[in-house]
Backbone as CSV, one residue per row, in Angstrom:
resi,resn,N_x,N_y,N_z,CA_x,CA_y,CA_z,C_x,C_y,C_z
1,MET,86.569,125.111,119.230,86.528,124.426,117.819,86.341,122.790,117.899
2,ALA,85.401,122.345,117.223,85.270,121.025,117.184,86.450,120.273,116.381
3,LEU,86.802,119.319,116.792,87.850,118.283,116.346,87.408,117.739,115.001
4,PHE,86.157,117.298,114.973,85.506,116.675,113.867,84.247,117.428,113.371
5,LYS,84.181,117.554,111.972,83.271,118.121,111.413,82.085,117.122,111.179
6,ARG,80.879,117.240,111.636,79.709,116.533,111.488,79.197,116.666,110.054
7,ARG,79.222,115.390,109.340,78.858,115.370,107.910,77.475,115.012,108.000
8,THR,76.633,116.024,107.281,75.160,115.504,107.344,74.833,115.228,105.808
9,VAL,75.747,115.520,104.962,75.513,115.244,103.568,76.323,114.102,103.057
10,GLY,75.872,113.113,102.342,76.627,111.881,102.071,77.281,111.989,100.704
11,LYS,78.378,111.322,100.520,79.022,111.328,99.312,78.164,110.671,98.116
12,PRO,78.278,110.983,97.040,77.540,110.028,96.009,77.865,108.662,96.075
13,GLY,76.778,107.644,95.955,77.185,106.412,96.093,77.490,105.736,97.381
14,GLU,77.293,106.392,98.395,77.387,105.990,99.990,76.025,105.293,100.255
15,TRP,76.061,104.059,100.784,74.746,103.594,101.169,74.832,103.107,102.719
16,PHE,73.902,103.283,103.393,74.055,102.901,104.859,72.806,102.079,105.169
17,TYR,72.782,101.146,106.280,71.688,100.496,106.640,71.366,101.069,108.018
18,CYS,70.060,101.685,108.226,69.784,102.252,109.424,69.022,101.171,110.342
19,LEU,69.722,100.837,111.461,69.213,99.881,112.469,68.038,100.330,113.070
20,LYS,67.821,101.713,113.527,66.655,102.190,114.013,65.364,101.885,113.246
21,HIS,65.562,102.286,111.870,64.403,102.110,110.820,64.162,100.903,110.143
22,ALA,65.370,100.035,110.112,65.447,98.849,109.227,65.249,99.193,107.881
23,THR,65.933,100.321,107.374,65.909,100.524,105.964,67.282,100.980,105.484
24,VAL,67.412,101.060,104.279,68.685,101.462,103.521,68.402,102.808,103.163
25,GLU,69.596,103.648,103.298,69.371,105.005,103.277,70.590,105.315,102.220
26,GLU,70.537,106.177,101.270,71.510,106.831,100.636,72.133,107.957,101.346
27,GLY,73.516,107.980,101.684,73.946,108.946,102.555,73.459,108.706,104.005
28,PRO,74.298,109.614,104.782,74.017,109.468,106.282,72.739,110.160,106.679
29,GLN,71.574,109.671,106.856,70.470,110.255,107.186,70.110,110.172,108.659
30,CYS,70.555,108.991,109.282,70.356,108.996,110.723,71.655,108.850,111.407
31,ARG,71.651,109.266,112.805,72.902,109.323,113.566,73.741,108.020,113.415
32,ALA,75.136,108.331,113.415,76.185,107.129,113.229,75.849,105.996,114.127
33,ALA,75.380,106.099,115.374,75.276,104.913,116.375,74.147,104.095,115.886
34,ASP,73.297,104.767,114.932,72.056,103.700,114.578,72.343,103.282,113.089
35,ARG,73.549,103.195,112.505,73.583,102.796,111.089,74.993,101.920,111.029
36,PHE,74.855,101.015,110.045,76.102,100.501,109.340,76.378,101.034,108.081
37,GLY,77.542,101.251,107.968,78.157,101.648,106.692,79.213,102.443,106.758
38,PRO,79.652,103.026,105.627,78.953,103.176,104.427,79.319,101.923,103.491
39,TYR,78.448,101.614,102.621,78.660,100.435,101.739,78.674,101.043,100.309
40,ALA,79.353,100.337,99.386,79.553,100.739,98.066,78.366,100.776,97.267
41,THR,77.458,99.769,97.548,76.156,99.615,96.729,75.165,99.270,97.581
42,ARG,73.933,99.727,97.097,72.764,99.461,97.886,72.507,97.950,98.212
43,GLU,72.921,97.030,97.387,72.763,95.703,97.601,73.464,95.210,98.967
44,GLU,74.741,95.846,98.874,75.606,95.651,100.093,74.790,95.974,101.345
45,ALA,74.232,97.282,101.412,73.566,97.788,102.381,72.353,97.077,102.839
46,GLU,71.713,96.483,101.671,70.403,95.593,102.059,70.813,94.222,102.861
47,HIS,72.053,94.011,102.527,72.474,92.551,103.118,73.260,92.877,104.565
48,ALA,73.226,94.061,105.188,73.957,94.552,106.242,73.889,93.540,107.459
49,MET,72.628,93.195,107.689,72.375,92.423,108.879,72.920,90.945,108.835
50,GLN,72.663,90.474,107.675,73.317,89.069,107.220,74.713,88.943,107.359
51,THR,75.306,89.962,106.994,76.771,90.153,106.880,77.216,90.333,108.364
52,ALA,76.628,91.102,109.293,76.971,91.082,110.701,76.693,89.913,111.280
53,GLN,75.584,89.018,111.029,75.523,87.870,111.634,76.548,86.953,111.357
54,GLU,76.978,86.997,109.998,78.099,86.090,109.533,79.516,86.442,110.212
55,ARG,79.647,87.629,110.539,81.042,87.963,111.016,80.887,87.834,112.665
56,ASN,79.722,87.858,113.081,79.589,87.609,114.568,79.922,86.135,114.791
57,LEU,79.264,85.300,113.960,79.538,83.848,114.125,81.053,83.397,113.872
58,GLU,81.580,84.156,112.804,83.240,83.892,112.510,83.836,84.166,113.936
59,TRP,83.390,85.379,114.604,84.112,85.936,115.715,83.846,84.747,116.915
60,GLU,82.743,84.388,117.013,82.461,83.537,118.288,83.124,82.103,118.107
61,THR,83.366,81.845,116.903,84.054,80.563,116.676,85.514,80.552,116.388
62,ASP,86.089,81.756,116.714,87.501,81.852,116.214,88.337,81.656,117.643
63,PRO,89.275,80.771,117.477,89.962,80.379,118.806,90.901,81.502,119.339
64,LYS,91.322,82.391,118.218,92.268,83.515,118.568,91.606,84.466,119.585
65,TRP,90.187,84.540,119.682,89.504,85.537,120.449,88.949,84.958,121.836
66,HIS,89.317,83.737,122.176,88.888,83.420,123.377,90.200,82.701,124.309
67,ASP,89.961,82.814,125.514,91.092,82.390,126.375,90.892,81.006,126.942
68,LYS,89.597,80.271,126.647,89.539,79.167,127.015,90.518,78.164,126.877
69,GLY,91.205,78.140,125.751,92.330,77.170,125.314,93.373,77.366,126.323
70,ARG,93.652,78.753,126.618,94.883,78.952,127.566,94.816,78.445,128.897
71,ALA,93.666,78.521,129.570,93.328,77.946,130.906,93.624,76.528,130.825
72,ASP,93.127,75.830,129.921,93.255,74.405,129.799,94.789,74.119,129.815
73,GLU,95.487,74.841,129.125,97.036,74.663,129.025,97.752,74.863,130.181
74,THR,97.317,75.806,130.927,97.857,76.099,132.224,97.517,75.088,133.493
75,GLY,96.406,74.562,133.307,95.862,73.408,134.255,95.185,74.192,135.447
76,ASP,94.684,75.545,135.452,94.038,75.986,136.546,92.476,75.794,136.517
77,GLY,92.086,75.434,135.324,90.612,74.915,135.406,89.642,75.963,135.132
78,SER,90.074,77.165,135.210,89.073,78.225,135.203,88.704,78.664,133.899
């Protein structure tokens, strides 16, 4: 028996951004590995790539996620 039931029909109002087709979809039409979401509105799903880019930039510049400062503090230079 499967632990998780594969859901092939979305809930009303769920929106996804399909990475494979670069389109917005209502409900999960493509496999989970190929989509972002769910989003509450179509507009949020349309901006999924922009949102991801902004979050990536925040992560790349967040000092909590990088060990560079720790190496400088210990003096090992690596």
